[in-house]
All heavy atoms as a GROMACS GRO file, in nm:
protein
  532
    1MET      N    1   0.955   1.776  -2.502
    1MET     CA    2   1.021   1.677  -2.421
    1MET      C    3   1.149   1.627  -2.495
    1MET      O    4   1.147   1.605  -2.618
    1MET     CB    5   0.926   1.563  -2.388
    1MET     CG    6   0.983   1.460  -2.298
    1MET     SD    7   0.859   1.343  -2.248
    1MET     CE    8   0.923   1.197  -2.331
    2ARG      N    9   1.250   1.609  -2.428
    2ARG     CA   10   1.373   1.559  -2.480
    2ARG      C   11   1.364   1.410  -2.509
    2ARG      O   12   1.322   1.332  -2.420
    2ARG     CB   13   1.486   1.586  -2.379
    2ARG     CG   14   1.623   1.542  -2.415
    2ARG     CD   15   1.721   1.574  -2.307
    2ARG     NE   16   1.685   1.504  -2.187
    2ARG     CZ   17   1.774   1.430  -2.112
    2ARG    NH1   18   1.903   1.428  -2.152
    2ARG    NH2   19   1.738   1.369  -2.005
    3LYS      N   20   1.398   1.362  -2.627
    3LYS     CA   21   1.392   1.226  -2.663
    3LYS      C   22   1.533   1.169  -2.647
    3LYS      O   23   1.628   1.209  -2.714
    3LYS     CB   24   1.339   1.211  -2.804
    3LYS     CG   25   1.315   1.068  -2.841
    3LYS     CD   26   1.207   1.050  -2.938
    3LYS     CE   27   1.193   0.906  -2.967
    3LYS     NZ   28   1.057   0.871  -2.989
    4THR      N   29   1.546   1.066  -2.566
    4THR     CA   30   1.672   1.006  -2.534
    4THR      C   31   1.681   0.870  -2.603
    4THR      O   32   1.586   0.795  -2.599
    4THR     CB   33   1.698   0.988  -2.387
    4THR    OG1   34   1.683   1.114  -2.322
    4THR    CG2   35   1.834   0.934  -2.352
    5GLN      N   36   1.794   0.842  -2.664
    5GLN     CA   37   1.815   0.709  -2.729
    5GLN      C   38   1.913   0.634  -2.639
    5GLN      O   39   2.029   0.672  -2.624
    5GLN     CB   40   1.873   0.726  -2.869
    5GLN     CG   41   1.888   0.603  -2.949
    5GLN     CD   42   1.753   0.550  -2.997
    5GLN    OE1   43   1.657   0.623  -3.011
    5GLN    NE2   44   1.748   0.424  -3.024
    6TYR      N   45   1.865   0.529  -2.576
    6TYR     CA   46   1.956   0.447  -2.494
    6TYR      C   47   2.016   0.336  -2.580
    6TYR      O   48   1.949   0.276  -2.661
    6TYR     CB   49   1.873   0.387  -2.379
    6TYR     CG   50   1.815   0.492  -2.288
    6TYR    CD1   51   1.675   0.511  -2.288
    6TYR    CD2   52   1.893   0.566  -2.204
    6TYR    CE1   53   1.619   0.607  -2.204
    6TYR    CE2   54   1.835   0.665  -2.125
    6TYR     CZ   55   1.697   0.680  -2.121
    6TYR     OH   56   1.644   0.774  -2.040
    7THR      N   57   2.141   0.312  -2.554
    7THR     CA   58   2.209   0.207  -2.631
    7THR      C   59   2.260   0.091  -2.545
    7THR      O   60   2.309  -0.007  -2.590
    7THR     CB   61   2.330   0.262  -2.710
    7THR    OG1   62   2.423   0.328  -2.624
    7THR    CG2   63   2.280   0.362  -2.822
    8SER      N   64   2.247   0.111  -2.413
    8SER     CA   65   2.283   0.000  -2.315
    8SER      C   66   2.207   0.023  -2.184
    8SER      O   67   2.154   0.129  -2.159
    8SER     CB   68   2.432  -0.001  -2.290
    8SER     OG   69   2.466   0.103  -2.202
    9TYR      N   70   2.193  -0.088  -2.110
    9TYR     CA   71   2.124  -0.083  -1.979
    9TYR      C   72   2.197   0.013  -1.885
    9TYR      O   73   2.134   0.074  -1.800
    9TYR     CB   74   2.115  -0.219  -1.919
    9TYR     CG   75   2.021  -0.312  -1.991
    9TYR    CD1   76   2.056  -0.445  -2.013
    9TYR    CD2   77   1.894  -0.271  -2.030
    9TYR    CE1   78   1.970  -0.535  -2.072
    9TYR    CE2   79   1.804  -0.355  -2.093
    9TYR     CZ   80   1.847  -0.488  -2.112
    9TYR     OH   81   1.757  -0.577  -2.179
   10ASP      N   82   2.323   0.027  -1.897
   10ASP     CA   83   2.407   0.109  -1.810
   10ASP      C   84   2.363   0.257  -1.824
   10ASP      O   85   2.382   0.339  -1.727
   10ASP     CB   86   2.555   0.102  -1.840
   10ASP     CG   87   2.605  -0.036  -1.808
   10ASP    OD1   88   2.547  -0.108  -1.715
   10ASP    OD2   89   2.705  -0.083  -1.870
   11GLN      N   90   2.311   0.302  -1.936
   11GLN     CA   91   2.273   0.434  -1.959
   11GLN      C   92   2.136   0.472  -1.898
   11GLN      O   93   2.104   0.592  -1.882
   11GLN     CB   94   2.266   0.467  -2.112
   11GLN     CG   95   2.400   0.458  -2.181
   11GLN     CD   96   2.382   0.483  -2.323
   11GLN    OE1   97   2.275   0.456  -2.384
   11GLN    NE2   98   2.490   0.530  -2.391
   12LEU      N   99   2.063   0.374  -1.854
   12LEU     CA  100   1.931   0.404  -1.795
   12LEU      C  101   1.944   0.471  -1.662
   12LEU      O  102   2.036   0.437  -1.584
   12LEU     CB  103   1.853   0.272  -1.779
   12LEU     CG  104   1.815   0.195  -1.903
   12LEU    CD1  105   1.749   0.062  -1.873
   12LEU    CD2  106   1.720   0.278  -1.991
   13PRO      N  107   1.855   0.566  -1.630
   13PRO     CA  108   1.860   0.625  -1.494
   13PRO      C  109   1.816   0.526  -1.391
   13PRO      O  110   1.754   0.425  -1.418
   13PRO     CB  111   1.760   0.743  -1.509
   13PRO     CG  112   1.668   0.700  -1.619
   13PRO     CD  113   1.752   0.616  -1.713
   14LEU      N  114   1.844   0.557  -1.261
   14LEU     CA  115   1.807   0.463  -1.156
   14LEU      C  116   1.653   0.448  -1.149
   14LEU      O  117   1.605   0.340  -1.113
   14LEU     CB  118   1.859   0.519  -1.020
   14LEU     CG  119   2.010   0.512  -1.001
   14LEU    CD1  120   2.045   0.577  -0.864
   14LEU    CD2  121   2.058   0.369  -1.006
   15MET      N  122   1.578   0.551  -1.174
   15MET     CA  123   1.436   0.550  -1.174
   15MET      C  124   1.389   0.598  -1.317
   15MET      O  125   1.432   0.700  -1.360
   15MET     CB  126   1.374   0.640  -1.069
   15MET     CG  127   1.402   0.597  -0.932
   15MET     SD  128   1.307   0.457  -0.890
   15MET     CE  129   1.348   0.433  -0.721
   16LEU      N  130   1.308   0.512  -1.380
   16LEU     CA  131   1.264   0.547  -1.513
   16LEU      C  132   1.122   0.604  -1.501
   16LEU      O  133   1.043   0.563  -1.420
   16LEU     CB  134   1.259   0.422  -1.602
   16LEU     CG  135   1.386   0.364  -1.649
   16LEU    CD1  136   1.443   0.269  -1.545
   16LEU    CD2  137   1.375   0.297  -1.779
   17SER      N  138   1.089   0.699  -1.593
   17SER     CA  139   0.956   0.746  -1.603
   17SER      C  140   0.879   0.663  -1.704
   17SER      O  141   0.941   0.580  -1.776
   17SER     CB  142   0.958   0.893  -1.656
   17SER     OG  143   1.010   0.894  -1.791
   18VAL      N  144   0.748   0.679  -1.711
   18VAL     CA  145   0.669   0.598  -1.805
   18VAL      C  146   0.713   0.627  -1.954
   18VAL      O  147   0.728   0.534  -2.028
   18VAL     CB  148   0.519   0.624  -1.787
   18VAL    CG1  149   0.438   0.542  -1.887
   18VAL    CG2  150   0.476   0.577  -1.644
   19PRO      N  151   0.736   0.750  -1.993
   19PRO     CA  152   0.782   0.776  -2.127
   19PRO      C  153   0.919   0.707  -2.156
   19PRO      O  154   0.944   0.662  -2.264
   19PRO     CB  155   0.790   0.927  -2.135
   19PRO     CG  156   0.690   0.977  -2.041
   19PRO     CD  157   0.696   0.879  -1.926
   20GLU      N  158   1.006   0.703  -2.054
   20GLU     CA  159   1.137   0.636  -2.074
   20GLU      C  160   1.115   0.482  -2.094
   20GLU      O  161   1.182   0.426  -2.173
   20GLU     CB  162   1.226   0.663  -1.956
   20GLU     CG  163   1.279   0.806  -1.955
   20GLU     CD  164   1.350   0.846  -1.827
   20GLU    OE1  165   1.316   0.795  -1.720
   20GLU    OE2  166   1.443   0.924  -1.838
   21VAL      N  167   1.023   0.426  -2.020
   21VAL     CA  168   0.992   0.284  -2.036
   21VAL      C  169   0.941   0.260  -2.177
   21VAL      O  170   0.979   0.164  -2.244
   21VAL     CB  171   0.891   0.233  -1.929
   21VAL    CG1  172   0.838   0.097  -1.966
   21VAL    CG2  173   0.956   0.233  -1.798
   22ALA      N  174   0.853   0.353  -2.224
   22ALA     CA  175   0.804   0.337  -2.362
   22ALA      C  176   0.919   0.343  -2.465
   22ALA      O  177   0.921   0.264  -2.558
   22ALA     CB  178   0.701   0.450  -2.390
   23ALA      N  179   1.009   0.428  -2.442
   23ALA     CA  180   1.120   0.450  -2.536
   23ALA      C  181   1.210   0.320  -2.534
   23ALA      O  182   1.252   0.272  -2.641
   23ALA     CB  183   1.205   0.572  -2.504
   24VAL      N  184   1.237   0.273  -2.418
   24VAL     CA  185   1.326   0.158  -2.405
   24VAL      C  186   1.263   0.029  -2.469
   24VAL      O  187   1.329  -0.047  -2.535
   24VAL     CB  188   1.355   0.124  -2.256
   24VAL    CG1  189   1.420  -0.013  -2.235
   24VAL    CG2  190   1.441   0.235  -2.197
   25LEU      N  191   1.134   0.016  -2.449
   25LEU     CA  192   1.057  -0.102  -2.502
   25LEU      C  193   1.011  -0.083  -2.645
   25LEU      O  194   0.973  -0.181  -2.709
   25LEU     CB  195   0.941  -0.138  -2.412
   25LEU     CG  196   0.976  -0.184  -2.270
   25LEU    CD1  197   0.848  -0.210  -2.194
   25LEU    CD2  198   1.063  -0.307  -2.273
   26GLY      N  199   1.020   0.041  -2.694
   26GLY     CA  200   0.976   0.066  -2.832
   26GLY      C  201   0.825   0.054  -2.848
   26GLY      O  202   0.780   0.007  -2.951
   27ILE      N  203   0.753   0.100  -2.743
   27ILE     CA  204   0.605   0.096  -2.750
   27ILE      C  205   0.553   0.237  -2.733
   27ILE      O  206   0.629   0.331  -2.697
   27ILE     CB  207   0.546   0.002  -2.642
   27ILE    CG1  208   0.589   0.050  -2.497
   27ILE    CG2  209   0.593  -0.144  -2.660
   27ILE    CD1  210   0.523  -0.030  -2.387
   28SER      N  211   0.425   0.254  -2.755
   28SER     CA  212   0.364   0.386  -2.740
   28SER      C  213   0.360   0.424  -2.595
   28SER      O  214   0.368   0.345  -2.502
   28SER     CB  215   0.221   0.386  -2.802
   28SER     OG  216   0.134   0.311  -2.717
   29ARG      N  217   0.341   0.552  -2.569
   29ARG     CA  218   0.327   0.607  -2.437
   29ARG      C  219   0.204   0.548  -2.365
   29ARG      O  220   0.208   0.506  -2.250
   29ARG     CB  221   0.326   0.756  -2.439
   29ARG     CG  222   0.341   0.822  -2.308
   29ARG     CD  223   0.354   0.972  -2.331
   29ARG     NE  224   0.355   1.037  -2.209
   29ARG     CZ  225   0.393   1.166  -2.189
   29ARG    NH1  226   0.440   1.234  -2.294
   29ARG    NH2  227   0.387   1.219  -2.073
   30ALA      N  228   0.095   0.540  -2.445
   30ALA     CA  229  -0.029   0.482  -2.396
   30ALA      C  230  -0.010   0.338  -2.355
   30ALA      O  231  -0.060   0.287  -2.252
   30ALA     CB  232  -0.143   0.499  -2.492
   31GLY      N  233   0.062   0.262  -2.438
   31GLY     CA  234   0.093   0.120  -2.410
   31GLY      C  235   0.176   0.104  -2.285
   31GLY      O  236   0.156   0.017  -2.208
   32ALA      N  237   0.266   0.202  -2.265
   32ALA     CA  238   0.352   0.198  -2.143
   32ALA      C  239   0.270   0.225  -2.020
   32ALA      O  240   0.290   0.160  -1.915
   32ALA     CB  241   0.466   0.300  -2.155
   33TYR      N  242   0.174   0.318  -2.028
   33TYR     CA  243   0.086   0.341  -1.912
   33TYR      C  244   0.001   0.221  -1.877
   33TYR      O  245  -0.018   0.188  -1.765
   33TYR     CB  246   0.000   0.466  -1.933
   33TYR     CG  247   0.069   0.595  -1.894
   33TYR    CD1  248   0.120   0.679  -1.991
   33TYR    CD2  249   0.082   0.631  -1.761
   33TYR    CE1  250   0.187   0.795  -1.958
   33TYR    CE2  251   0.150   0.749  -1.724
   33TYR     CZ  252   0.205   0.829  -1.824
   33TYR     OH  253   0.263   0.942  -1.790
   34GLU      N  254  -0.049   0.155  -1.980
   34GLU     CA  255  -0.123   0.030  -1.958
   34GLU      C  256  -0.036  -0.076  -1.896
   34GLU      O  257  -0.077  -0.146  -1.802
   34GLU     CB  258  -0.175  -0.021  -2.096
   34GLU     CG  259  -0.268  -0.140  -2.085
   34GLU     CD  260  -0.323  -0.178  -2.219
   34GLU    OE1  261  -0.343  -0.092  -2.310
   34GLU    OE2  262  -0.350  -0.298  -2.236
   35LEU      N  263   0.087  -0.087  -1.942
   35LEU     CA  264   0.183  -0.184  -1.884
   35LEU      C  265   0.209  -0.156  -1.739
   35LEU      O  266   0.207  -0.248  -1.656
   35LEU     CB  267   0.312  -0.186  -1.965
   35LEU     CG  268   0.422  -0.278  -1.922
   35LEU    CD1  269   0.377  -0.424  -1.931
   35LEU    CD2  270   0.547  -0.262  -2.007
   36VAL      N  271   0.239  -0.029  -1.702
   36VAL     CA  272   0.278  -0.002  -1.564
   36VAL      C  273   0.163  -0.019  -1.466
   36VAL      O  274   0.181  -0.038  -1.347
   36VAL     CB  275   0.347   0.134  -1.547
   36VAL    CG1  276   0.469   0.153  -1.629
   36VAL    CG2  277   0.247   0.246  -1.580
   37ARG      N  278   0.042  -0.016  -1.519
   37ARG     CA  279  -0.077  -0.041  -1.432
   37ARG      C  280  -0.113  -0.188  -1.423
   37ARG      O  281  -0.205  -0.226  -1.350
   37ARG     CB  282  -0.193   0.043  -1.484
   37ARG     CG  283  -0.174   0.191  -1.462
   37ARG     CD  284  -0.295   0.268  -1.504
   37ARG     NE  285  -0.271   0.408  -1.469
   37ARG     CZ  286  -0.258   0.509  -1.559
   37ARG    NH1  287  -0.262   0.479  -1.687
   37ARG    NH2  288  -0.236   0.626  -1.526
   38SER      N  289  -0.044  -0.274  -1.497
   38SER     CA  290  -0.073  -0.420  -1.498
   38SER      C  291  -0.014  -0.485  -1.376
   38SER      O  292   0.086  -0.439  -1.317
   38SER     CB  293  -0.024  -0.486  -1.627
   38SER     OG  294   0.118  -0.483  -1.630
   39ASP      N  295  -0.077  -0.598  -1.336
   39ASP     CA  296  -0.029  -0.676  -1.220
   39ASP      C  297   0.108  -0.730  -1.252
   39ASP      O  298   0.136  -0.777  -1.358
   39ASP     CB  299  -0.122  -0.792  -1.187
   39ASP     CG  300  -0.254  -0.745  -1.131
   39ASP    OD1  301  -0.256  -0.635  -1.076
   39ASP    OD2  302  -0.352  -0.817  -1.140
   40GLY      N  303   0.197  -0.722  -1.153
   40GLY     CA  304   0.331  -0.781  -1.164
   40GLY      C  305   0.437  -0.688  -1.222
   40GLY      O  306   0.551  -0.717  -1.221
   41PHE      N  307   0.394  -0.570  -1.270
   41PHE     CA  308   0.494  -0.476  -1.322
   41PHE      C  309   0.546  -0.388  -1.204
   41PHE      O  310   0.466  -0.341  -1.124
   41PHE     CB  311   0.436  -0.385  -1.429
   41PHE     CG  312   0.542  -0.306  -1.506
   41PHE    CD1  313   0.609  -0.365  -1.611
   41PHE    CD2  314   0.576  -0.181  -1.465
   41PHE    CE1  315   0.707  -0.295  -1.679
   41PHE    CE2  316   0.676  -0.109  -1.534
   41PHE     CZ  317   0.743  -0.167  -1.638
   42PRO      N  318   0.676  -0.371  -1.193
   42PRO     CA  319   0.738  -0.306  -1.073
   42PRO      C  320   0.730  -0.158  -1.077
   42PRO      O  321   0.835  -0.089  -1.085
   42PRO     CB  322   0.880  -0.354  -1.077
   42PRO     CG  323   0.910  -0.370  -1.221
   42PRO     CD  324   0.778  -0.424  -1.283
   43ALA      N  325   0.614  -0.100  -1.076
   43ALA     CA  326   0.596   0.045  -1.080
   43ALA      C  327   0.566   0.097  -0.941
   43ALA      O  328   0.492   0.034  -0.861
   43ALA     CB  329   0.487   0.085  -1.179
   44LEU      N  330   0.618   0.216  -0.907
   44LEU     CA  331   0.587   0.282  -0.779
   44LEU      C  332   0.513   0.413  -0.812
   44LEU      O  333   0.546   0.485  -0.907
   44LEU     CB  334   0.715   0.327  -0.712
   44LEU     CG  335   0.811   0.211  -0.669
   44LEU    CD1  336   0.938   0.274  -0.617
   44LEU    CD2  337   0.747   0.135  -0.556
   45LYS      N  338   0.410   0.440  -0.733
   45LYS     CA  339   0.343   0.569  -0.745
   45LYS      C  340   0.384   0.654  -0.628
   45LYS      O  341   0.373   0.624  -0.514
   45LYS     CB  342   0.191   0.548  -0.750
   45LYS     CG  343   0.115   0.678  -0.777
   45LYS     CD  344  -0.025   0.649  -0.815
   45LYS     CE  345  -0.088   0.782  -0.853
   45LYS     NZ  346  -0.226   0.774  -0.886
   46ILE      N  347   0.444   0.767  -0.668
   46ILE     CA  348   0.489   0.864  -0.573
   46ILE      C  349   0.415   0.993  -0.592
   46ILE      O  350   0.442   1.067  -0.689
   46ILE     CB  351   0.641   0.893  -0.580
   46ILE    CG1  352   0.720   0.755  -0.561
   46ILE    CG2  353   0.691   0.998  -0.480
   46ILE    CD1  354   0.868   0.766  -0.586
   47GLY      N  355   0.317   1.016  -0.508
   47GLY     CA  356   0.227   1.124  -0.537
   47GLY      C  357   0.148   1.100  -0.665
   47GLY      O  358   0.082   0.993  -0.675
   48SER      N  359   0.155   1.189  -0.762
   48SER     CA  360   0.089   1.163  -0.888
   48SER      C  361   0.180   1.109  -0.993
   48SER      O  362   0.142   1.080  -1.105
   48SER     CB  363   0.025   1.294  -0.936
   48SER     OG  364   0.132   1.389  -0.964
   49ARG      N  365   0.307   1.087  -0.957
   49ARG     CA  366   0.409   1.039  -1.053
   49ARG      C  367   0.429   0.889  -1.045
   49ARG      O  368   0.426   0.831  -0.933
   49ARG     CB  369   0.537   1.112  -1.017
   49ARG     CG  370   0.643   1.090  -1.118
   49ARG     CD  371   0.755   1.195  -1.103
   49ARG     NE  372   0.855   1.163  -1.202
   49ARG     CZ  373   0.979   1.131  -1.179
   49ARG    NH1  374   1.028   1.142  -1.062
   49ARG    NH2  375   1.056   1.103  -1.282
   50ILE      N  376   0.446   0.826  -1.154
   50ILE     CA  377   0.471   0.682  -1.160
   50ILE      C  378   0.623   0.664  -1.202
   50ILE      O  379   0.669   0.722  -1.304
   50ILE     CB  380   0.383   0.614  -1.265
   50ILE    CG1  381   0.237   0.626  -1.225
   50ILE    CG2  382   0.421   0.462  -1.273
   50ILE    CD1  383   0.143   0.582  -1.328
   51VAL      N  384   0.698   0.590  -1.121
   51VAL     CA  385   0.842   0.565  -1.152
   51VAL      C  386   0.865   0.417  -1.142
   51VAL      O  387   0.798   0.342  -1.075
   51VAL     CB  388   0.935   0.642  -1.059
   51VAL    CG1  389   0.924   0.791  -1.076
   51VAL    CG2  390   0.914   0.606  -0.911
   52ILE      N  391   0.965   0.377  -1.219
   52ILE     CA  392   1.001   0.233  -1.224
   52ILE      C  393   1.152   0.221  -1.190
   52ILE      O  394   1.232   0.275  -1.260
   52ILE     CB  395   0.974   0.177  -1.367
   52ILE    CG1  396   0.827   0.192  -1.406
   52ILE    CG2  397   1.015   0.033  -1.374
   52ILE    CD1  398   0.789   0.320  -1.470
   53PRO      N  399   1.182   0.150  -1.080
   53PRO     CA  400   1.324   0.130  -1.048
   53PRO      C  401   1.397   0.048  -1.157
   53PRO      O  402   1.347  -0.055  -1.202
   53PRO     CB  403   1.321   0.053  -0.914
   53PRO     CG  404   1.178   0.074  -0.863
   53PRO     CD  405   1.094   0.091  -0.980
   54LYS      N  406   1.511   0.096  -1.196
   54LYS     CA  407   1.587   0.032  -1.309
   54LYS      C  408   1.612  -0.115  -1.285
   54LYS      O  409   1.580  -0.197  -1.371
   54LYS     CB  410   1.719   0.103  -1.321
   54LYS     CG  411   1.818   0.039  -1.417
   54LYS     CD  412   1.948   0.119  -1.410
   54LYS     CE  413   2.057   0.049  -1.493
   54LYS     NZ  414   2.180   0.128  -1.493
   55GLU      N  415   1.660  -0.153  -1.164
   55GLU     CA  416   1.693  -0.294  -1.139
   55GLU      C  417   1.565  -0.383  -1.143
   55GLU      O  418   1.571  -0.491  -1.190
   55GLU     CB  419   1.766  -0.307  -1.008
   55GLU     CG  420   1.903  -0.242  -1.013
   55GLU     CD  421   1.996  -0.292  -1.121
   55GLU    OE1  422   1.995  -0.412  -1.147
   55GLU    OE2  423   2.066  -0.206  -1.180
   56LYS      N  424   1.458  -0.330  -1.086
   56LYS     CA  425   1.328  -0.409  -1.090
   56LYS      C  426   1.277  -0.423  -1.232
   56LYS      O  427   1.224  -0.527  -1.271
   56LYS     CB  428   1.227  -0.341  -1.004
   56LYS     CG  429   1.263  -0.338  -0.860
   56LYS     CD  430   1.257  -0.474  -0.791
   56LYS     CE  431   1.276  -0.458  -0.643
   56LYS     NZ  432   1.279  -0.585  -0.575
   57PHE      N  433   1.295  -0.317  -1.312
   57PHE     CA  434   1.252  -0.318  -1.453
   57PHE      C  435   1.331  -0.426  -1.531
   57PHE      O  436   1.274  -0.507  -1.606
   57PHE     CB  437   1.269  -0.186  -1.513
   57PHE     CG  438   1.240  -0.173  -1.663
   57PHE    CD1  439   1.113  -0.200  -1.711
   57PHE    CD2  440   1.338  -0.130  -1.750
   57PHE    CE1  441   1.084  -0.191  -1.844
   57PHE    CE2  442   1.312  -0.119  -1.880
   57PHE     CZ  443   1.185  -0.146  -1.936
   58LEU      N  444   1.462  -0.427  -1.510
   58LEU     CA  445   1.545  -0.522  -1.578
   58LEU      C  446   1.514  -0.666  -1.532
   58LEU      O  447   1.511  -0.761  -1.614
   58LEU     CB  448   1.699  -0.493  -1.557
   58LEU     CG  449   1.745  -0.356  -1.612
   58LEU    CD1  450   1.888  -0.331  -1.583
   58LEU    CD2  451   1.722  -0.346  -1.759
   59GLY      N  452   1.483  -0.679  -1.400
   59GLY     CA  453   1.443  -0.812  -1.353
   59GLY      C  454   1.311  -0.857  -1.416
   59GLY      O  455   1.290  -0.972  -1.449
   60TRP      N  456   1.215  -0.761  -1.431
   60TRP     CA  457   1.090  -0.794  -1.492
   60TRP      C  458   1.108  -0.837  -1.638
   60TRP      O  459   1.042  -0.936  -1.681
   60TRP     CB  460   1.000  -0.669  -1.488
   60TRP     CG  461   0.868  -0.688  -1.555
   60TRP    CD1  462   0.755  -0.743  -1.499
   60TRP    CD2  463   0.833  -0.655  -1.690
   60TRP    NE1  464   0.655  -0.743  -1.591
   60TRP    CE2  465   0.694  -0.688  -1.709
   60TRP    CE3  466   0.901  -0.597  -1.796
   60TRP    CZ2  467   0.637  -0.668  -1.829
   60TRP    CZ3  468   0.838  -0.576  -1.917
   60TRP    CH2  469   0.705  -0.618  -1.931
   61ILE      N  470   1.200  -0.775  -1.709
   61ILE     CA  471   1.231  -0.819  -1.847
   61ILE      C  472   1.282  -0.960  -1.847
   61ILE      O  473   1.242  -1.045  -1.926
   61ILE     CB  474   1.327  -0.721  -1.915
   61ILE    CG1  475   1.262  -0.581  -1.936
   61ILE    CG2  476   1.381  -0.778  -2.045
   61ILE    CD1  477   1.357  -0.475  -1.987
   62ASP      N  478   1.376  -0.988  -1.757
   62ASP     CA  479   1.431  -1.126  -1.748
   62ASP      C  480   1.319  -1.229  -1.720
   62ASP      O  481   1.318  -1.335  -1.785
   62ASP     CB  482   1.532  -1.135  -1.638
   62ASP     CG  483   1.663  -1.060  -1.672
   62ASP    OD1  484   1.686  -1.035  -1.793
   62ASP    OD2  485   1.741  -1.027  -1.580
   63ILE      N  486   1.227  -1.198  -1.635
   63ILE     CA  487   1.119  -1.286  -1.603
   63ILE      C  488   1.027  -1.313  -1.727
   63ILE      O  489   0.990  -1.422  -1.758
   63ILE     CB  490   1.036  -1.236  -1.482
   63ILE    CG1  491   1.111  -1.244  -1.358
   63ILE    CG2  492   0.900  -1.312  -1.470
   63ILE    CD1  493   1.057  -1.170  -1.238
   64GLN      N  494   1.004  -1.204  -1.800
   64GLN     CA  495   0.921  -1.211  -1.919
   64GLN      C  496   0.992  -1.298  -2.028
   64GLN      O  497   0.929  -1.378  -2.097
   64GLN     CB  498   0.889  -1.075  -1.982
   64GLN     CG  499   0.811  -0.982  -1.885
   64GLN     CD  500   0.696  -1.051  -1.818
   64GLN    OE1  501   0.604  -1.099  -1.883
   64GLN    NE2  502   0.698  -1.053  -1.690
   65MET      N  503   1.120  -1.287  -2.035
   65MET     CA  504   1.195  -1.370  -2.131
   65MET      C  505   1.198  -1.515  -2.096
   65MET      O  506   1.195  -1.599  -2.178
   65MET     CB  507   1.341  -1.313  -2.143
   65MET     CG  508   1.360  -1.181  -2.202
   65MET     SD  509   1.295  -1.168  -2.371
   65MET     CE  510   1.408  -1.278  -2.448
   66ALA      N  511   1.199  -1.546  -1.963
   66ALA     CA  512   1.199  -1.679  -1.918
   66ALA      C  513   1.066  -1.754  -1.941
   66ALA      O  514   1.058  -1.875  -1.949
   66ALA     CB  515   1.235  -1.688  -1.766
   67LYS      N  516   0.957  -1.674  -1.957
   67LYS     CA  517   0.825  -1.733  -1.982
   67LYS      C  518   0.812  -1.798  -2.121
   67LYS      O  519   0.728  -1.881  -2.140
   67LYS     CB  520   0.717  -1.626  -1.962
   67LYS     CG  521   0.696  -1.587  -1.821
   67LYS     CD  522   0.582  -1.482  -1.808
   67LYS     CE  523   0.564  -1.440  -1.668
   67LYS     NZ  524   0.456  -1.336  -1.657
   68ASP      N  525   0.891  -1.750  -2.214
   68ASP     CA  526   0.886  -1.800  -2.350
   68ASP      C  527   0.948  -1.938  -2.369
   68ASP      O  528   1.025  -1.989  -2.308
   68ASP     CB  529   0.950  -1.707  -2.450
   68ASP     CG  530   0.872  -1.581  -2.463
   68ASP    OD1  531   0.751  -1.578  -2.423
   68ASP    OD2  532   0.925  -1.479  -2.511
   0.00000   0.00000   0.00000
């Protein structure tokens, strides 16, 4: 699998895969799967694939930051 290093939000694809979410957040792939299955996380299941819309993901990050 190709490992991508993102340096800005603009570089993120419109739909992120679970491994991409893991890379962006700096967490393990298993941790990312646990996260996307949690309540309130903006993940979509399309067939057997889980995708995360970029704008919803960024909004989720903003909400998590506001909780602190």
